[in-house]
Structures are given as structure tokens and as C-alpha cells.
N, CA, C and O atoms as a GROMACS GRO file, in nm:
protein
  556
    1MET      N    1  10.935  11.371   7.908
    1MET     CA    2  11.048  11.285   8.027
    1MET      C    3  10.928  11.179   8.104
    1MET      O    4  10.815  11.214   8.137
    2ALA      N    5  10.974  11.076   8.115
    2ALA     CA    6  10.841  10.961   8.215
    2ALA      C    7  10.830  11.002   8.324
    2ALA      O    8  10.907  11.086   8.370
    3GLN      N    9  10.718  10.947   8.394
    3GLN     CA   10  10.740  11.005   8.517
    3GLN      C   11  10.782  10.860   8.599
    3GLN      O   12  10.773  10.741   8.568
    4LYS      N   13  10.820  10.912   8.685
    4LYS     CA   14  10.938  10.798   8.765
    4LYS      C   15  10.886  10.768   8.910
    4LYS      O   16  10.862  10.854   8.995
    5ILE      N   17  10.874  10.654   8.924
    5ILE     CA   18  10.863  10.591   9.087
    5ILE      C   19  10.993  10.523   9.117
    5ILE      O   20  11.082  10.483   9.041
    6THR      N   21  10.976  10.521   9.290
    6THR     CA   22  11.087  10.465   9.327
    6THR      C   23  11.061  10.380   9.445
    6THR      O   24  10.990  10.437   9.529
    7VAL      N   25  11.092  10.283   9.470
    7VAL     CA   26  11.061  10.198   9.581
    7VAL      C   27  11.207  10.134   9.655
    7VAL      O   28  11.320  10.124   9.607
    8GLU      N   29  11.162  10.103   9.771
    8GLU     CA   30  11.320  10.036   9.819
    8GLU      C   31  11.325   9.954   9.957
    8GLU      O   32  11.228   9.955  10.033
    9THR      N   33  11.404   9.908   9.976
    9THR     CA   34  11.422   9.810  10.122
    9THR      C   35  11.544   9.816  10.146
    9THR      O   36  11.633   9.855  10.071
   10ARG      N   37  11.555   9.758  10.304
   10ARG     CA   38  11.706   9.721  10.334
   10ARG      C   39  11.728   9.586  10.359
   10ARG      O   40  11.635   9.539  10.424
   11VAL      N   41  11.812   9.510  10.334
   11VAL     CA   42  11.842   9.374  10.380
   11VAL      C   43  11.952   9.382  10.462
   11VAL      O   44  12.015   9.488  10.457
   12PRO      N   45  12.005   9.262  10.563
   12PRO     CA   46  12.090   9.268  10.676
   12PRO      C   47  12.194   9.192  10.613
   12PRO      O   48  12.250   9.104  10.678
   13VAL      N   49  12.224   9.215  10.495
   13VAL     CA   50  12.324   9.091  10.434
   13VAL      C   51  12.457   9.229  10.344
   13VAL      O   52  12.447   9.349  10.370
   14SER      N   53  12.542   9.187  10.266
   14SER     CA   54  12.658   9.265  10.226
   14SER      C   55  12.606   9.317  10.105
   14SER      O   56  12.487   9.294  10.080
   15GLN      N   57  12.673   9.384  10.026
   15GLN     CA   58  12.607   9.404   9.904
   15GLN      C   59  12.608   9.340   9.798
   15GLN      O   60  12.542   9.358   9.696
   16GLU      N   61  12.720   9.231   9.831
   16GLU     CA   62  12.750   9.110   9.688
   16GLU      C   63  12.628   8.985   9.750
   16GLU      O   64  12.561   8.915   9.675
   17ALA      N   65  12.622   8.981   9.865
   17ALA     CA   66  12.486   8.954   9.887
   17ALA      C   67  12.361   8.949   9.836
   17ALA      O   68  12.302   8.851   9.791
   18ALA      N   69  12.316   9.090   9.848
   18ALA     CA   70  12.225   9.131   9.812
   18ALA      C   71  12.217   9.102   9.617
   18ALA      O   72  12.133   9.039   9.552
   19TRP      N   73  12.298   9.152   9.588
   19TRP     CA   74  12.352   9.153   9.460
   19TRP      C   75  12.306   9.005   9.392
   19TRP      O   76  12.223   8.998   9.302
   20ASP      N   77  12.367   8.901   9.444
   20ASP     CA   78  12.386   8.773   9.406
   20ASP      C   79  12.216   8.739   9.427
   20ASP      O   80  12.159   8.695   9.327
   21ALA      N   81  12.145   8.754   9.536
   21ALA     CA   82  11.989   8.682   9.550
   21ALA      C   83  11.896   8.816   9.429
   21ALA      O   84  11.790   8.786   9.374
   22TYR      N   85  11.941   8.910   9.417
   22TYR     CA   86  11.873   8.995   9.284
   22TYR      C   87  11.872   8.957   9.162
   22TYR      O   88  11.789   8.970   9.072
   23THR      N   89  12.004   8.896   9.170
   23THR     CA   90  12.052   8.871   9.021
   23THR      C   91  12.056   8.725   8.958
   23THR      O   92  12.059   8.711   8.836
   24SER      N   93  12.056   8.624   9.038
   24SER     CA   94  12.038   8.454   9.039
   24SER      C   95  11.912   8.415   8.984
   24SER      O   96  11.805   8.428   9.042
   25PRO      N   97  11.931   8.360   8.857
   25PRO     CA   98  11.756   8.308   8.820
   25PRO      C   99  11.736   8.208   8.942
   25PRO      O  100  11.676   8.261   9.035
   26GLU      N  101  11.765   8.102   8.958
   26GLU     CA  102  11.730   8.020   9.098
   26GLU      C  103  11.654   8.111   9.232
   26GLU      O  104  11.560   8.088   9.308
   27GLU      N  105  11.733   8.200   9.220
   27GLU     CA  106  11.674   8.271   9.337
   27GLU      C  107  11.564   8.391   9.327
   27GLU      O  108  11.487   8.444   9.407
   28ILE      N  109  11.594   8.408   9.185
   28ILE     CA  110  11.473   8.502   9.172
   28ILE      C  111  11.345   8.448   9.165
   28ILE      O  112  11.251   8.523   9.192
   29THR      N  113  11.318   8.310   9.129
   29THR     CA  114  11.183   8.244   9.119
   29THR      C  115  11.170   8.199   9.253
   29THR      O  116  11.090   8.106   9.265
   30LYS      N  117  11.232   8.242   9.372
   30LYS     CA  118  11.175   8.224   9.515
   30LYS      C  119  11.125   8.361   9.565
   30LYS      O  120  11.081   8.362   9.680
   31TRP      N  121  11.126   8.465   9.503
   31TRP     CA  122  11.103   8.587   9.541
   31TRP      C  123  10.993   8.725   9.446
   31TRP      O  124  10.921   8.815   9.490
   32ASN      N  125  11.022   8.687   9.327
   32ASN     CA  126  10.966   8.760   9.277
   32ASN      C  127  10.826   8.734   9.219
   32ASN      O  128  10.794   8.664   9.123
   33PHE      N  129  10.747   8.812   9.307
   33PHE     CA  130  10.614   8.806   9.279
   33PHE      C  131  10.540   8.896   9.404
   33PHE      O  132  10.592   8.900   9.516
   34ALA      N  133  10.398   8.976   9.369
   34ALA     CA  134  10.395   9.049   9.475
   34ALA      C  135  10.287   9.000   9.539
   34ALA      O  136  10.242   9.092   9.608
   35SER      N  137  10.215   8.895   9.553
   35SER     CA  138  10.132   8.842   9.635
   35SER      C  139  10.158   8.697   9.670
   35SER      O  140  10.255   8.638   9.622
   36PRO      N  141  10.087   8.647   9.738
   36PRO     CA  142  10.076   8.469   9.780
   36PRO      C  143  10.065   8.395   9.673
   36PRO      O  144  10.148   8.315   9.630
   37ASP      N  145   9.913   8.433   9.610
   37ASP     CA  146   9.839   8.352   9.509
   37ASP      C  147   9.917   8.355   9.366
   37ASP      O  148   9.871   8.278   9.281
   38TRP      N  149  10.060   8.455   9.319
   38TRP     CA  150  10.162   8.428   9.235
   38TRP      C  151  10.251   8.360   9.271
   38TRP      O  152  10.278   8.315   9.383
   39HIS      N  153  10.322   8.348   9.136
   39HIS     CA  154  10.528   8.270   9.149
   39HIS      C  155  10.541   8.308   9.035
   39HIS      O  156  10.461   8.363   8.960
   40CYS      N  157  10.690   8.267   9.016
   40CYS     CA  158  10.763   8.332   8.946
   40CYS      C  159  10.835   8.174   8.874
   40CYS      O  160  10.954   8.152   8.898
   41PRO      N  161  10.749   8.062   8.780
   41PRO     CA  162  10.822   7.977   8.790
   41PRO      C  163  10.964   7.926   8.704
   41PRO      O  164  11.014   7.814   8.716
   42ASN      N  165  11.016   8.038   8.613
   42ASN     CA  166  11.135   8.038   8.580
   42ASN      C  167  11.184   8.199   8.573
   42ASN      O  168  11.101   8.290   8.585
   43ALA      N  169  11.293   8.218   8.558
   43ALA     CA  170  11.366   8.313   8.537
   43ALA      C  171  11.492   8.302   8.450
   43ALA      O  172  11.542   8.189   8.446
   44SER      N  173  11.552   8.398   8.381
   44SER     CA  174  11.701   8.350   8.302
   44SER      C  175  11.763   8.509   8.302
   44SER      O  176  11.704   8.617   8.301
   45VAL      N  177  11.886   8.481   8.304
   45VAL     CA  178  11.956   8.631   8.326
   45VAL      C  179  12.086   8.603   8.269
   45VAL      O  180  12.170   8.517   8.299
   46ASP      N  181  12.086   8.694   8.182
   46ASP     CA  182  12.235   8.710   8.110
   46ASP      C  183  12.301   8.856   8.156
   46ASP      O  184  12.271   8.966   8.112
   47LEU      N  185  12.400   8.822   8.257
   47LEU     CA  186  12.433   8.958   8.355
   47LEU      C  187  12.529   9.039   8.264
   47LEU      O  188  12.645   9.052   8.301
   48ARG      N  189  12.490   9.092   8.154
   48ARG     CA  190  12.605   9.181   8.071
   48ARG      C  191  12.515   9.299   8.012
   48ARG      O  192  12.395   9.299   7.983
   49VAL      N  193  12.604   9.394   8.005
   49VAL     CA  194  12.556   9.502   7.901
   49VAL      C  195  12.507   9.455   7.760
   49VAL      O  196  12.596   9.409   7.687
   50GLY      N  197  12.385   9.459   7.712
   50GLY     CA  198  12.323   9.372   7.593
   50GLY      C  199  12.277   9.260   7.634
   50GLY      O  200  12.251   9.184   7.540
   51GLY      N  201  12.260   9.224   7.721
   51GLY     CA  202  12.210   9.075   7.770
   51GLY      C  203  12.078   9.068   7.838
   51GLY      O  204  12.042   9.149   7.924
   52GLN      N  205  11.999   8.955   7.788
   52GLN     CA  206  11.846   8.978   7.820
   52GLN      C  207  11.792   8.924   7.974
   52GLN      O  208  11.858   8.838   8.033
   53HIS      N  209  11.686   8.974   8.027
   53HIS     CA  210  11.631   8.950   8.167
   53HIS      C  211  11.543   8.904   8.102
   53HIS      O  212  11.527   8.929   7.982
   54SER      N  213  11.458   8.814   8.181
   54SER     CA  214  11.314   8.734   8.144
   54SER      C  215  11.308   8.686   8.322
   54SER      O  216  11.398   8.659   8.401
   55ALA      N  217  11.158   8.691   8.336
   55ALA     CA  218  11.091   8.607   8.452
   55ALA      C  219  10.942   8.615   8.409
   55ALA      O  220  10.880   8.715   8.373
   56ARG      N  221  10.902   8.493   8.420
   56ARG     CA  222  10.776   8.459   8.394
   56ARG      C  223  10.663   8.487   8.525
   56ARG      O  224  10.690   8.411   8.618
   57MET      N  225  10.589   8.543   8.544
   57MET     CA  226  10.520   8.585   8.639
   57MET      C  227  10.382   8.506   8.618
   57MET      O  228  10.337   8.494   8.503
   58GLU      N  229  10.331   8.466   8.702
   58GLU     CA  230  10.156   8.370   8.716
   58GLU      C  231  10.127   8.353   8.834
   58GLU      O  232  10.202   8.336   8.930
   59ALA      N  233   9.989   8.358   8.830
   59ALA     CA  234   9.894   8.353   8.909
   59ALA      C  235   9.898   8.188   8.926
   59ALA      O  236   9.877   8.118   8.827
   60LYS      N  237   9.928   8.124   9.061
   60LYS     CA  238   9.946   7.989   9.084
   60LYS      C  239   9.800   7.938   9.017
   60LYS      O  240   9.785   7.816   8.999
   61ASP      N  241   9.716   8.008   8.988
   61ASP     CA  242   9.563   7.908   8.978
   61ASP      C  243   9.593   7.900   8.806
   61ASP      O  244   9.505   7.844   8.742
   62GLY      N  245   9.747   7.968   8.706
   62GLY     CA  246   9.703   7.960   8.598
   62GLY      C  247   9.588   8.036   8.535
   62GLY      O  248   9.539   7.979   8.437
   63SER      N  249   9.526   8.168   8.573
   63SER     CA  250   9.433   8.231   8.513
   63SER      C  251   9.487   8.340   8.436
   63SER      O  252   9.430   8.386   8.337
   64MET      N  253   9.606   8.383   8.486
   64MET     CA  254   9.706   8.497   8.401
   64MET      C  255   9.813   8.468   8.450
   64MET      O  256   9.846   8.400   8.548
   65GLY      N  257   9.884   8.543   8.352
   65GLY     CA  258  10.032   8.537   8.361
   65GLY      C  259  10.125   8.606   8.264
   65GLY      O  260  10.081   8.621   8.150
   66PHE      N  261  10.267   8.658   8.295
   66PHE     CA  262  10.292   8.750   8.192
   66PHE      C  263  10.435   8.714   8.165
   66PHE      O  264  10.468   8.611   8.224
   67ASP      N  265  10.530   8.769   8.092
   67ASP     CA  266  10.678   8.745   8.074
   67ASP      C  267  10.708   8.935   8.120
   67ASP      O  268  10.648   9.032   8.073
   68PHE      N  269  10.820   8.933   8.223
   68PHE     CA  270  10.922   9.064   8.283
   68PHE      C  271  10.975   9.052   8.197
   68PHE      O  272  11.012   8.936   8.178
   69ALA      N  273  11.015   9.160   8.086
   69ALA     CA  274  11.152   9.120   8.003
   69ALA      C  275  11.251   9.260   7.996
   69ALA      O  276  11.204   9.370   8.025
   70GLY      N  277  11.388   9.244   7.958
   70GLY     CA  278  11.439   9.356   7.914
   70GLY      C  279  11.566   9.335   7.896
   70GLY      O  280  11.619   9.228   7.926
   71THR      N  281  11.624   9.425   7.850
   71THR     CA  282  11.758   9.449   7.789
   71THR      C  283  11.863   9.489   7.940
   71THR      O  284  11.820   9.564   8.027
   72TYR      N  285  11.985   9.432   7.948
   72TYR     CA  286  12.065   9.498   8.037
   72TYR      C  287  12.141   9.661   7.969
   72TYR      O  288  12.180   9.685   7.855
   73GLU      N  289  12.141   9.713   8.040
   73GLU     CA  290  12.194   9.889   7.970
   73GLU      C  291  12.346   9.926   8.085
   73GLU      O  292  12.452   9.983   8.058
   74VAL      N  293  12.296   9.864   8.217
   74VAL     CA  294  12.388   9.920   8.311
   74VAL      C  295  12.417   9.806   8.417
   74VAL      O  296  12.333   9.781   8.504
   75VAL      N  297  12.556   9.727   8.407
   75VAL     CA  298  12.569   9.634   8.502
   75VAL      C  299  12.709   9.676   8.528
   75VAL      O  300  12.809   9.684   8.457
   76GLU      N  301  12.676   9.710   8.699
   76GLU     CA  302  12.800   9.764   8.765
   76GLU      C  303  12.830   9.659   8.889
   76GLU      O  304  12.846   9.721   8.994
   77LYS      N  305  12.837   9.560   8.899
   77LYS     CA  306  12.855   9.455   9.027
   77LYS      C  307  12.921   9.538   9.130
   77LYS      O  308  12.991   9.631   9.092
   78PRO      N  309  12.909   9.517   9.244
   78PRO     CA  310  12.783   9.515   9.284
   78PRO      C  311  12.682   9.617   9.324
   78PRO      O  312  12.595   9.607   9.411
   79GLN      N  313  12.715   9.738   9.227
   79GLN     CA  314  12.644   9.871   9.298
   79GLN      C  315  12.538   9.902   9.206
   79GLN      O  316  12.446   9.948   9.274
   80SER      N  317  12.503   9.900   9.079
   80SER     CA  318  12.355   9.893   9.031
   80SER      C  319  12.361   9.840   8.890
   80SER      O  320  12.466   9.816   8.831
   81LEU      N  321  12.213   9.818   8.826
   81LEU     CA  322  12.154   9.790   8.721
   81LEU      C  323  12.053   9.891   8.672
   81LEU      O  324  11.996   9.985   8.726
   82ALA      N  325  12.051   9.833   8.540
   82ALA     CA  326  11.963   9.932   8.430
   82ALA      C  327  11.918   9.810   8.341
   82ALA      O  328  11.976   9.712   8.293
   83LEU      N  329  11.777   9.862   8.341
   83LEU     CA  330  11.702   9.730   8.254
   83LEU      C  331  11.611   9.803   8.194
   83LEU      O  332  11.534   9.866   8.266
   84ARG      N  333  11.595   9.814   8.041
   84ARG     CA  334  11.552   9.833   7.968
   84ARG      C  335  11.462   9.749   7.919
   84ARG      O  336  11.498   9.647   7.859
   85LEU      N  337  11.286   9.791   7.945
   85LEU     CA  338  11.152   9.659   7.992
   85LEU      C  339  11.138   9.674   7.822
   85LEU      O  340  11.191   9.763   7.755
   86GLY      N  341  11.068   9.584   7.779
   86GLY     CA  342  11.028   9.543   7.680
   86GLY      C  343  10.967   9.628   7.578
   86GLY      O  344  10.988   9.625   7.456
   87ASP      N  345  10.860   9.731   7.671
   87ASP     CA  346  10.806   9.825   7.639
   87ASP      C  347  10.861  10.007   7.608
   87ASP      O  348  10.814  10.119   7.586
   88GLY      N  349  10.989   9.934   7.625
   88GLY     CA  350  11.093  10.085   7.646
   88GLY      C  351  11.112  10.125   7.772
   88GLY      O  352  11.225  10.158   7.807
   89ARG      N  353  11.032  10.128   7.836
   89ARG     CA  354  11.032  10.215   8.014
   89ARG      C  355  11.202  10.125   8.030
   89ARG      O  356  11.264  10.040   7.964
   90LEU      N  357  11.227  10.210   8.166
   90LEU     CA  358  11.330  10.221   8.206
   90LEU      C  359  11.326  10.148   8.350
   90LEU      O  360  11.226  10.173   8.417
   91SER      N  361  11.423  10.060   8.408
   91SER     CA  362  11.381  10.023   8.550
   91SER      C  363  11.594  10.008   8.590
   91SER      O  364  11.680   9.933   8.542
   92ARG      N  365  11.602  10.123   8.698
   92ARG     CA  366  11.740  10.106   8.766
   92ARG      C  367  11.756  10.071   8.886
   92ARG      O  368  11.728  10.165   8.959
   93THR      N  369  11.789   9.979   8.944
   93THR     CA  370  11.815   9.931   9.060
   93THR      C  371  11.982   9.988   9.128
   93THR      O  372  12.086   9.997   9.063
   94SER      N  373  11.971  10.006   9.214
   94SER     CA  374  12.103  10.058   9.333
   94SER      C  375  12.127   9.975   9.473
   94SER      O  376  12.051   9.970   9.571
   95PHE      N  377  12.219   9.928   9.459
   95PHE     CA  378  12.253   9.826   9.592
   95PHE      C  379  12.383   9.920   9.698
   95PHE      O  380  12.506   9.925   9.698
   96GLU      N  381  12.283   9.978   9.771
   96GLU     CA  382  12.404  10.077   9.854
   96GLU      C  383  12.414  10.062  10.002
   96GLU      O  384  12.319  10.087  10.076
   97LYS      N  385  12.564  10.008  10.056
   97LYS     CA  386  12.632   9.989  10.169
   97LYS      C  387  12.531  10.063  10.241
   97LYS      O  388  12.480  10.167  10.200
   98ASP      N  389  12.497   9.988  10.381
   98ASP     CA  390  12.451  10.077  10.496
   98ASP      C  391  12.466   9.995  10.611
   98ASP      O  392  12.451   9.874  10.593
   99GLU      N  393  12.488  10.031  10.714
   99GLU     CA  394  12.562   9.981  10.835
   99GLU      C  395  12.474   9.880  10.873
   99GLU      O  396  12.364   9.897  10.925
  100GLY      N  397  12.524   9.781  10.847
  100GLY     CA  398  12.456   9.633  10.866
  100GLY      C  399  12.418   9.593  10.802
  100GLY      O  400  12.359   9.493  10.843
  101GLY      N  401  12.407   9.617  10.646
  101GLY     CA  402  12.337   9.563  10.550
  101GLY      C  403  12.348   9.659  10.414
  101GLY      O  404  12.424   9.750  10.382
  102THR      N  405  12.244   9.601  10.354
  102THR     CA  406  12.202   9.731  10.179
  102THR      C  407  12.091   9.763  10.166
  102THR      O  408  11.990   9.699  10.194
  103ILE      N  409  12.102   9.870  10.122
  103ILE     CA  410  11.979   9.943  10.059
  103ILE      C  411  11.971   9.901   9.954
  103ILE      O  412  12.075   9.872   9.896
  104ILE      N  413  11.842   9.882   9.888
  104ILE     CA  414  11.792   9.847   9.741
  104ILE      C  415  11.726   9.907   9.691
  104ILE      O  416  11.613   9.876   9.726
  105ARG      N  417  11.725  10.015   9.592
  105ARG     CA  418  11.670  10.133   9.556
  105ARG      C  419  11.603  10.089   9.417
  105ARG      O  420  11.682  10.119   9.328
  106THR      N  421  11.494  10.034   9.367
  106THR     CA  422  11.432  10.077   9.218
  106THR      C  423  11.328  10.158   9.197
  106THR      O  424  11.215  10.159   9.246
  107SER      N  425  11.392  10.240   9.100
  107SER     CA  426  11.326  10.335   9.023
  107SER      C  427  11.287  10.322   8.897
  107SER      O  428  11.382  10.296   8.823
  108PHE      N  429  11.147  10.332   8.822
  108PHE     CA  430  11.137  10.296   8.727
  108PHE      C  431  11.029  10.381   8.608
  108PHE      O  432  10.968  10.477   8.655
  109ASP      N  433  11.012  10.359   8.510
  109ASP     CA  434  10.897  10.426   8.441
  109ASP      C  435  10.779  10.408   8.483
  109ASP      O  436  10.738  10.292   8.492
  110VAL      N  437  10.693  10.521   8.520
  110VAL     CA  438  10.592  10.453   8.504
  110VAL      C  439  10.495  10.390   8.361
  110VAL      O  440  10.507  10.451   8.255
  111GLU      N  441  10.404  10.272   8.366
  111GLU     CA  442  10.351  10.293   8.231
  111GLU      C  443  10.218  10.328   8.246
  111GLU      O  444  10.172  10.336   8.360
  112ALA      N  445  10.131  10.357   8.120
  112ALA     CA  446  10.014  10.437   8.091
  112ALA      C  447   9.917  10.369   8.143
  112ALA      O  448   9.826  10.426   8.203
  113ALA      N  449   9.922  10.223   8.127
  113ALA     CA  450   9.793  10.153   8.116
  113ALA      C  451   9.739  10.125   8.262
  113ALA      O  452   9.620  10.098   8.277
  114ASN      N  453   9.823  10.132   8.366
  114ASN     CA  454   9.770  10.094   8.509
  114ASN      C  455   9.795  10.194   8.604
  114ASN      O  456   9.909  10.236   8.584
  115ASP      N  457   9.734  10.258   8.711
  115ASP     CA  458   9.718  10.342   8.806
  115ASP      C  459   9.868  10.356   8.839
  115ASP      O  460   9.923  10.246   8.844
  116PRO      N  461   9.966  10.478   8.868
  116PRO     CA  462  10.066  10.505   8.945
  116PRO      C  463  10.092  10.418   9.066
  116PRO      O  464  10.199  10.366   9.099
  117GLU      N  465   9.947  10.409   9.142
  117GLU     CA  466   9.971  10.394   9.296
  117GLU      C  467   9.979  10.242   9.293
  117GLU      O  468  10.066  10.190   9.364
  118MET      N  469   9.900  10.163   9.219
  118MET     CA  470   9.920  10.026   9.202
  118MET      C  471  10.029   9.956   9.142
  118MET      O  472  10.067   9.841   9.165
  119GLN      N  473  10.086  10.062   9.042
  119GLN     CA  474  10.195  10.016   9.018
  119GLN      C  475  10.356  10.013   9.170
  119GLN      O  476  10.442   9.933   9.207
  120ARG      N  477  10.315  10.141   9.202
  120ARG     CA  478  10.384  10.174   9.294
  120ARG      C  479  10.389  10.022   9.413
  120ARG      O  480  10.491   9.976   9.464
  121ALA      N  481  10.250   9.974   9.431
  121ALA     CA  482  10.202   9.904   9.574
  121ALA      C  483  10.324   9.753   9.512
  121ALA      O  484  10.411   9.687   9.568
  122GLY      N  485  10.267   9.753   9.374
  122GLY     CA  486  10.313   9.612   9.334
  122GLY      C  487  10.474   9.591   9.335
  122GLY      O  488  10.541   9.501   9.386
  123TRP      N  489  10.502   9.676   9.279
  123TRP     CA  490  10.671   9.659   9.291
  123TRP      C  491  10.739   9.682   9.409
  123TRP      O  492  10.850   9.632   9.428
  124GLN      N  493  10.669   9.772   9.511
  124GLN     CA  494  10.718   9.770   9.686
  124GLN      C  495  10.678   9.629   9.695
  124GLN      O  496  10.765   9.553   9.739
  125ALA      N  497  10.585   9.588   9.669
  125ALA     CA  498  10.545   9.445   9.701
  125ALA      C  499  10.649   9.314   9.687
  125ALA      O  500  10.688   9.232   9.771
  126ILE      N  501  10.677   9.330   9.546
  126ILE     CA  502  10.819   9.258   9.511
  126ILE      C  503  10.939   9.263   9.596
  126ILE      O  504  11.009   9.170   9.635
  127LEU      N  505  10.952   9.420   9.623
  127LEU     CA  506  11.117   9.427   9.700
  127LEU      C  507  11.061   9.372   9.851
  127LEU      O  508  11.137   9.313   9.926
  128ASP      N  509  10.947   9.394   9.880
  128ASP     CA  510  10.948   9.342   9.992
  128ASP      C  511  10.952   9.171  10.061
  128ASP      O  512  10.995   9.118  10.164
  129ASN      N  513  10.882   9.129   9.938
  129ASN     CA  514  10.896   8.994   9.923
  129ASN      C  515  11.070   8.946   9.912
  129ASN      O  516  11.109   8.849   9.977
  130TYR      N  517  11.150   9.011   9.838
  130TYR     CA  518  11.293   8.993   9.789
  130TYR      C  519  11.384   9.002   9.922
  130TYR      O  520  11.488   8.940   9.946
  131ALA      N  521  11.296   9.125  10.024
  131ALA     CA  522  11.382   9.153  10.138
  131ALA      C  523  11.355   9.018  10.248
  131ALA      O  524  11.428   8.971  10.335
  132ASP      N  525  11.238   8.985  10.209
  132ASP     CA  526  11.199   8.879  10.325
  132ASP      C  527  11.267   8.750  10.303
  132ASP      O  528  11.302   8.669  10.389
  133TYR      N  529  11.280   8.743  10.176
  133TYR     CA  530  11.337   8.608  10.106
  133TYR      C  531  11.506   8.643  10.161
  133TYR      O  532  11.553   8.538  10.204
  134VAL      N  533  11.578   8.727  10.169
  134VAL     CA  534  11.688   8.746  10.178
  134VAL      C  535  11.746   8.747  10.315
  134VAL      O  536  11.862   8.727  10.352
  135THR      N  537  11.618   8.780  10.393
  135THR     CA  538  11.648   8.783  10.544
  135THR      C  539  11.637   8.656  10.616
  135THR      O  540  11.707   8.610  10.706
  136ARG      N  541  11.532   8.610  10.554
  136ARG     CA  542  11.537   8.430  10.569
  136ARG      C  543  11.634   8.335  10.545
  136ARG      O  544  11.667   8.247  10.624
  137LYS      N  545  11.685   8.355  10.426
  137LYS     CA  546  11.804   8.314  10.347
  137LYS      C  547  11.892   8.222  10.413
  137LYS      O  548  11.993   8.291  10.423
  138PRO      N  549  11.920   8.104  10.469
  138PRO     CA  550  12.042   8.048  10.550
  138PRO      C  551  12.197   8.138  10.511
  138PRO      O  552  12.212   8.137  10.388
  139ARG      N  553  12.283   8.194  10.564
  139ARG     CA  554  12.398   8.219  10.540
  139ARG      C  555  12.533   8.133  10.580
  139ARG      O  556  12.644   8.174  10.547
   0.00000   0.00000   0.00000
């Protein structure tokens, strides 16, 4: 069984609004990066079981980049998603109602190439970016 890491955040919006910001390709490009020197120039989402997810993540200076991609195994709007990544790892995200907002929690299988704490920090930074975007977004 693969080691799992869980990261989470809370946003002051409804489950539906949190879900929409997390799954809309246009919105993904506004928050899906771990640091200000990276960006997500494009994303595509086929939000159904068996559908594909892809988000291009690149350093703004063009020095490196990669495609974060997978296939949806669970799509239960607006409560949960599961994405099987291209390397076989699984990522699960839940959207739980909370007083005054929604808690977003992602658990993912650790990959062998990078230190687990570095992976936790990177995924948490992306989720923090998401929360910042959703909180600042006009409603």
C-alpha cells in the first residue's frame, strides 16, 4: 500500500462555488502553481468518470515544466473527486461543508522520486494558492 499524504484548506464559499473553482479549466489556470515564479498556462477537464484532466505547470522563465494529468475515477459533484495520475498514483479530493464555508482536503499517494515532505509542501502550497484565489474572487 502506498504512503499517503493529506493536505487541506478552508474557503469561505459554498461547496458548489469551491467545486467550480477547483474544476473549471479557466479557474485552474489562475491558482494551480506552488510559487509565484511558476504558472499554469492551460488546463483541460473532462469532468466525468473516465474523463481526462490535464494541467500544464511551467516555470515562468521557461526553464522547466510538466503536465499534471490523469483520469477521473470518482466524480461526485460537489462532494468528491478521485484522479488516477499518469504514473498510477491516486489523488482524492473532498469538499466538506463547514460553518461559513467549505473544507477542501486532498490525499495523494507519495511518489518515489522526491522527498515526501517536499511533496507535502508543494501540494499544500498549490492548495493555499487555490484558497487565496477563491477568497479574493468576486462573488
